[in-house]
N, C-alpha and C positions, 0 to 999 in steps of 0.2 A: 938456848935451852929454854924450858918453861920454869917458872918461878914456882914457889909452893902455892901461894894465891891462885894462879892460873890453874893448877892442876886441882887444887880444892873446889875451884868454880866447877872444872869439868867434872869433878865425881858428884858434884850435888845433883845430876842428872840421871845417875845410875840408878836402876830398878832395884831398891833394896826394901826388903820388907823386914821388920821385925818382929819376933815371938820369942815367948820366955821358953825356956828348955822343956820339952814336953808337951807344950799349947800350941804348937805348929800344925797348921790343918793337914788333915790326911790327902786330899788333894790339891792341885795347884791348879788354879783358874787359869792361868795364861798357858796350860795346855789344853787343846780343844779336845772334846769326848767322841766325835766320830773318828773312825779310821780313814776315810779318805782325807781329811785335814790334817792328821797325823803323819799320814804317808807325803803329803805335801809339804808340811812342814821339815820333814828329814830329808827330803828332795832339796827344798831350797838350803837348808844348812851344809848340807853335802856338797853342792855347787860351790856355795860361797867359801868354804874351806878350801877346795881346790884352786879358786881364783886366788885366795889370801895365800896360798903356798906356791903361785905362779906357776902351776902345772896345768896342763889340759885335763878334763875330765879323761879316765880311760874308756876306751872304745874296745870291746871284744864280745864274741857271742857269749852265750851262757855256757857253753861246753867248755870255753877257753877261760872261765873264771878261775883265778888262783884259789885255791883251797885245796883241804884233805878231808875226806870224812874218814872219820876213826869209827870203827864198829867196835863194840865189846867182845871180848873172846868170850867164846860159850865154855 
């Protein structure tokens, strides 16, 4: 089991930013501006989270994607 000091040293490298309430920037400079980079980032995060869960990435065709289309009633 780790000690309090070990956990504190591990937290020291966390990417934390301080801002006053209402003084936070409107944009996040860690998120890329172009669409291709954003899609690549989501793909990377998705695959890493499936791996973290210990499950394989789902493999199915577009027609087999689970979900439901709900249309408004006229």
